[in-house]
C-alpha positions as CSV (number, residue, x, y, z in Angstrom):
1,M,15.2,-4.5,-19.7
2,S,17.2,-4.2,-16.5
3,V,15.5,-5.5,-13.3
4,D,16.9,-6.1,-9.8
5,Y,14.5,-8.8,-8.4
6,S,15.6,-8.3,-4.8
7,K,13.5,-7.9,-1.6
8,E,14.0,-4.2,-2.1
9,F,12.4,-4.5,-5.5
10,Y,9.3,-6.2,-4.1
11,D,9.0,-3.8,-1.2
12,I,9.0,-0.7,-3.5
13,V,6.5,-2.4,-5.9
14,K,4.2,-3.1,-3.0
15,A,4.5,0.6,-2.0
16,A,3.9,1.8,-5.5
17,E,0.7,-0.4,-5.7
18,K,-0.8,1.9,-3.0
19,T,-1.1,4.6,-5.7
20,G,-3.1,2.3,-7.9
21,V,-0.5,0.9,-10.3
22,D,-0.5,-2.8,-11.2
23,G,2.8,-4.2,-9.9
24,N,3.0,-6.8,-12.7
25,I,3.8,-3.9,-15.1
26,F,7.4,-4.0,-13.7
27,K,7.9,-7.5,-14.8
28,G,6.9,-7.1,-18.4
29,T,8.4,-5.5,-21.5
30,Q,5.4,-3.9,-23.3
31,T,5.4,-0.8,-21.1
32,G,8.1,1.8,-20.4
33,F,8.9,2.2,-16.7
34,M,11.5,3.0,-14.1
35,L,11.3,2.1,-10.4
36,V,13.5,3.9,-7.8
37,N,14.0,3.4,-4.1
38,K,15.9,6.4,-2.6
39,N,18.9,6.5,-5.0
40,R,18.7,3.0,-6.4
41,I,17.3,2.3,-9.8
42,L,15.7,-1.1,-9.4
43,C,14.3,-1.6,-12.8
44,L,14.2,0.3,-16.1
45,N,12.5,-0.7,-19.4
46,K,12.5,1.3,-22.6
47,V,10.1,0.9,-25.5
48,P,10.5,2.1,-29.1
49,G,10.6,5.9,-29.3
50,L,11.5,6.3,-25.6
51,E,15.0,7.0,-24.5
52,V,16.0,7.1,-20.9
53,E,19.4,8.2,-19.5
54,A,19.5,7.7,-15.8
55,E,22.2,7.6,-13.1
56,E,22.3,7.1,-9.4
57,V,23.8,9.9,-7.3
58,E,24.4,10.4,-3.6
59,N,20.8,11.2,-2.5
60,G,18.8,10.3,-5.5
61,I,18.9,10.1,-9.3
62,K,19.4,12.2,-12.4
63,A,17.3,11.3,-15.4
64,K,16.9,12.5,-19.0
65,I,13.7,11.1,-20.6
66,T,13.2,11.7,-24.3
67,V,10.3,10.8,-26.7
68,L,11.7,10.9,-30.2
69,E,10.3,13.1,-32.9
70,G,7.1,11.6,-34.5
71,Y,6.7,8.7,-32.0
72,R,3.5,8.0,-30.2
73,I,4.0,5.9,-27.1
74,E,0.9,3.7,-26.9
75,N,0.9,2.8,-23.2
76,P,1.5,5.1,-20.3
77,V,5.1,5.3,-19.1
78,H,5.2,4.5,-15.3
79,I,7.9,6.2,-13.2
80,C,7.9,5.2,-9.6
81,F,9.7,7.0,-6.8
82,G,9.7,6.0,-3.1
83,V,11.5,5.6,0.1
84,I,11.2,2.3,2.0
85,G,11.8,3.0,5.7
86,D,11.2,5.7,8.2
87,E,13.9,8.1,7.3
88,G,15.8,9.3,4.2
89,E,16.2,11.9,1.5
90,Q,15.4,11.5,-2.1
91,I,16.4,14.1,-4.7
92,I,15.2,13.6,-8.3
93,E,16.7,15.8,-11.0
94,S,14.7,15.1,-14.2
95,E,14.4,16.4,-17.7
96,Y,11.6,15.5,-20.1
97,H,12.0,16.2,-23.9
98,L,9.2,15.5,-26.4
99,G,10.2,15.8,-30.0
100,K,8.1,17.4,-32.7
101,N,4.8,15.7,-33.3
102,S,5.4,13.1,-30.6
103,E,2.9,11.9,-27.9
104,A,3.2,10.2,-24.5
105,K,1.6,9.9,-21.1
106,F,3.7,9.6,-18.0
107,I,2.4,8.5,-14.6
108,S,4.6,9.2,-11.6
109,H,3.8,7.0,-8.6
110,C,5.3,8.4,-5.4
111,S,5.0,6.3,-2.3
112,F,6.3,6.8,1.2
113,P,4.2,4.3,3.3
114,T,6.2,4.4,6.6
115,A,7.8,7.9,6.5
116,K,8.6,9.6,9.8
117,K,11.4,11.8,8.7
118,V,11.6,11.7,4.9
119,I,12.3,14.5,2.3
120,H,11.4,14.0,-1.3
121,R,12.6,16.8,-3.7
122,M,11.7,16.8,-7.4
123,N,13.4,19.3,-9.7
124,S,12.1,18.9,-13.2
125,T,12.3,20.7,-16.6
126,L,9.9,19.9,-19.4
127,D,10.6,20.8,-23.1
128,I,7.5,20.0,-25.2
129,G,8.3,20.3,-28.9
130,E,6.2,21.7,-31.7
131,K,2.8,20.0,-32.0
132,A,3.8,17.4,-29.4
133,K,1.4,16.1,-26.8
134,M,2.3,15.2,-23.2
135,M,0.2,14.2,-20.2
136,Y,1.8,14.0,-16.8
137,E,0.0,12.5,-13.8
138,E,1.6,12.5,-10.3
139,I,-0.1,10.3,-7.7
140,H,1.1,10.2,-4.1
141,F,0.6,7.7,-1.3
142,H,1.8,8.8,2.2
143,G,1.7,6.9,5.5
144,P,-0.4,7.9,8.5
145,D,2.3,9.7,10.5
146,G,2.8,12.9,8.3
147,G,6.6,12.5,8.5
148,I,7.1,13.4,4.9
149,E,8.2,16.6,3.2
150,V,7.5,16.8,-0.6
151,I,9.0,19.6,-2.6
152,P,8.2,19.4,-6.3
153,K,9.4,22.2,-8.6
154,T,8.8,22.1,-12.3
155,K,9.6,24.5,-15.1
156,A,7.9,23.7,-18.4
157,F,8.2,25.1,-22.0
158,I,5.3,24.2,-24.2
159,G,6.2,24.6,-27.9
160,E,4.2,26.0,-30.8
161,G,0.9,24.1,-31.2
162,A,1.8,21.7,-28.4
163,Y,-0.5,20.3,-25.7
164,F,0.4,19.6,-22.1
165,R,-1.7,18.4,-19.1
166,S,-0.4,18.1,-15.5
167,D,-2.4,16.3,-12.7
168,F,-1.1,16.2,-9.1
169,K,-3.1,14.0,-6.6
170,L,-2.4,13.6,-3.0
171,V,-5.5,12.2,-1.4
172,K,-4.3,9.0,0.4
173,G,-2.5,9.2,3.8
174,R,-1.2,12.3,5.5
175,V,0.2,15.1,3.4
176,G,2.9,16.0,5.9
177,K,4.5,19.1,4.4
178,L,3.9,19.9,0.7
179,D,5.5,22.8,-1.2
180,I,4.6,22.9,-4.9
181,D,6.1,25.4,-7.3
182,Y,5.1,25.1,-11.0
183,D,6.1,27.6,-13.7
184,F,4.7,27.0,-17.3
185,H,5.5,29.0,-20.4
186,L,3.4,28.6,-23.6
187,A,4.4,29.4,-27.2
188,K,2.1,30.3,-30.1
189,D,-1.1,28.2,-30.2
190,A,0.1,26.0,-27.3
191,V,-2.5,24.7,-24.8
192,A,-1.8,23.7,-21.2
193,E,-3.9,22.5,-18.2
194,M,-2.7,22.3,-14.6
195,D,-4.8,20.5,-12.0
196,S,-4.0,19.7,-8.3
197,R,-6.1,17.8,-5.8
198,I,-5.0,17.5,-2.2
199,Y,-6.6,16.2,1.1
200,G,-5.0,17.6,4.2
201,K,-5.5,16.1,7.7
202,G,-4.0,16.6,11.2
203,D,-1.4,19.4,11.2
204,D,-0.5,19.0,7.5
205,F,1.1,22.0,5.7
206,I,0.1,22.7,2.1
207,K,1.6,25.4,-0.1
208,I,0.9,25.6,-3.8
209,R,2.2,28.1,-6.4
210,E,1.1,27.4,-9.9
211,K,2.0,29.9,-12.5
212,M,1.2,30.0,-16.2
213,S,2.6,32.5,-18.7
214,L,0.8,32.8,-22.0
215,D,3.7,34.0,-24.1
216,G,2.7,33.0,-27.6
217,E,-0.1,34.4,-29.8
218,G,-3.3,32.3,-29.4
219,S,-2.0,30.3,-26.5
220,R,-4.6,29.0,-24.0
221,G,-4.4,27.6,-20.5
222,T,-6.2,26.7,-17.2
223,V,-4.9,26.4,-13.7
224,T,-7.2,24.5,-11.2
225,A,-6.6,23.7,-7.5
226,R,-8.9,21.7,-5.2
227,V,-7.9,21.4,-1.5
228,F,-9.7,19.9,1.4
229,A,-8.3,21.0,4.8
230,S,-9.4,19.4,8.0
231,E,-8.4,19.4,11.7
232,K,-5.3,21.7,12.0
233,T,-4.3,21.8,8.3
234,Y,-2.6,25.0,7.0
235,S,-3.1,25.7,3.3
236,E,-2.2,28.5,1.0
237,V,-2.8,28.4,-2.7
238,Y,-1.5,30.9,-5.3
239,T,-2.8,30.4,-8.8
240,E,-1.3,32.8,-11.4
241,M,-2.1,33.5,-15.0
242,Y,-0.2,36.0,-17.2
243,G,-1.6,37.1,-20.5
244,N,1.5,38.2,-22.4
245,A,0.5,37.8,-26.1
246,P,-2.3,38.7,-28.5
247,Y,-5.5,36.5,-28.5
248,C,-4.4,34.4,-25.6
249,K,-7.0,33.0,-23.2
250,G,-6.5,31.8,-19.6
251,H,-8.5,30.9,-16.5
252,V,-7.5,30.1,-12.9
253,D,-9.9,28.4,-10.5
254,C,-9.3,27.5,-6.8
255,I,-11.7,25.8,-4.4
256,E,-10.8,25.1,-0.8
257,V,-13.1,23.3,1.6
258,V,-12.5,23.4,5.4
259,K,-13.6,21.3,8.3
260,G,-12.4,22.1,11.8
261,K,-12.1,25.3,13.8
262,D,-8.3,25.1,13.8
263,T,-7.7,25.0,10.0
264,E,-6.2,28.0,8.3
265,V,-6.5,28.4,4.5
266,S,-6.0,31.1,1.9
267,A,-6.7,31.3,-1.8
268,I,-4.9,33.9,-3.8
269,P,-5.7,34.1,-7.6
270,I,-3.5,36.4,-9.6
271,I,-4.1,37.5,-13.2
272,K,-2.1,40.0,-15.2
273,V,-2.3,41.2,-18.8
274,K,0.6,42.7,-20.6
275,N,-0.8,42.8,-24.1
276,D,-3.9,44.8,-25.0
277,L,-4.9,42.1,-27.5
278,A,-5.1,39.4,-24.9
279,E,-8.6,37.9,-25.5
280,L,-9.8,36.7,-22.0
281,I,-8.0,36.1,-18.7
282,T,-10.3,35.2,-15.8
283,H,-10.2,33.9,-12.3
284,E,-12.4,32.5,-9.5
285,A,-11.6,31.4,-6.0
286,S,-13.8,30.2,-3.1
287,I,-13.4,28.9,0.4
288,G,-16.2,27.1,2.2
289,R,-17.3,24.2,4.4
290,V,-18.6,20.7,3.8
291,N,-22.1,20.8,2.5
292,K,-24.3,20.3,5.6
293,K,-27.2,18.8,3.7
294,E,-25.1,16.2,1.9
295,L,-23.4,15.3,5.3
296,E,-26.8,14.8,7.0
297,T,-28.1,12.7,4.1
298,L,-25.2,10.4,4.3
299,M,-25.3,10.1,8.1
300,S,-29.0,9.3,7.9
301,R,-28.0,6.2,5.9
302,G,-25.8,4.9,8.6
303,L,-22.5,6.6,8.0
304,T,-20.6,8.2,10.8
305,E,-19.8,11.9,10.4
306,E,-16.1,11.0,9.6
307,E,-17.2,8.4,7.0
308,A,-19.7,10.8,5.4
309,T,-17.2,13.6,5.3
310,D,-14.6,11.3,3.7
311,M,-17.0,10.3,1.0
312,I,-17.9,13.9,0.2
313,V,-14.3,14.9,0.0
314,K,-13.2,12.0,-2.2
315,G,-16.0,12.9,-4.5
316,M,-14.8,16.4,-4.7
317,L,-11.2,15.3,-5.3
318,K,-11.9,12.5,-7.7
């Protein structure tokens, strides 16, 4: 294990804790982890079956993360990215490879507590081997100023009989500007689930494009987005499903809730079928306001309108 116990280390751990992770993890050896501030790798721990090749570059890091064939990583692997300070740019180039019959869960903690002019770019490729299983959860904490631009782009290839689940959560602090672009391709009998949950406030800007291509026979997938847009938030969500193979099944589902006359939101579900044996490709999308009855009930119990709204939203995004 390599750890830099500097003030910088403790600052970034404190920031990561805002996403819900226990900071003591980064002092132990039983769990795989990596902690990065801007372009500095402050700690890195590998466990049996987990290989990590990482290097610092000018504005970020490059990392290749591999789970060896047949290995099941018992504890979640924690990967923390952040920028301590008001300004900066962080570019993460990452590759994930899961060998045949392997299994792992990764939790990415992204924290930018004082950002005023920060850019965080994430360019990832995922290669999930035959009958492997991978879960990837990305949790963000942003400061109150909205001075953060987050641009995650992921291209994933899910192998034959493999399973993959992706969860993106940004519900604490201001979003700032968010531009998600996910592109998943599924082989025969593969299963994938994409889920994103975002809480926009002020003049936040949210753009989501989640695309899933069911390329293999019998592949199955879902794409789900939940967005709450308040005040002057702008949000546009594109959820796409392509049925390209026999007996594939897919569903896209987008719900956006608005509060505030200056919000602007759009939900665009897209489904396309290129094989006449595709079994079932469906979609649903809805845009609405906060439930008035629920709001009044909570306010009658002593909550302010803002507190009641926040409780309803967090329940929806949980």
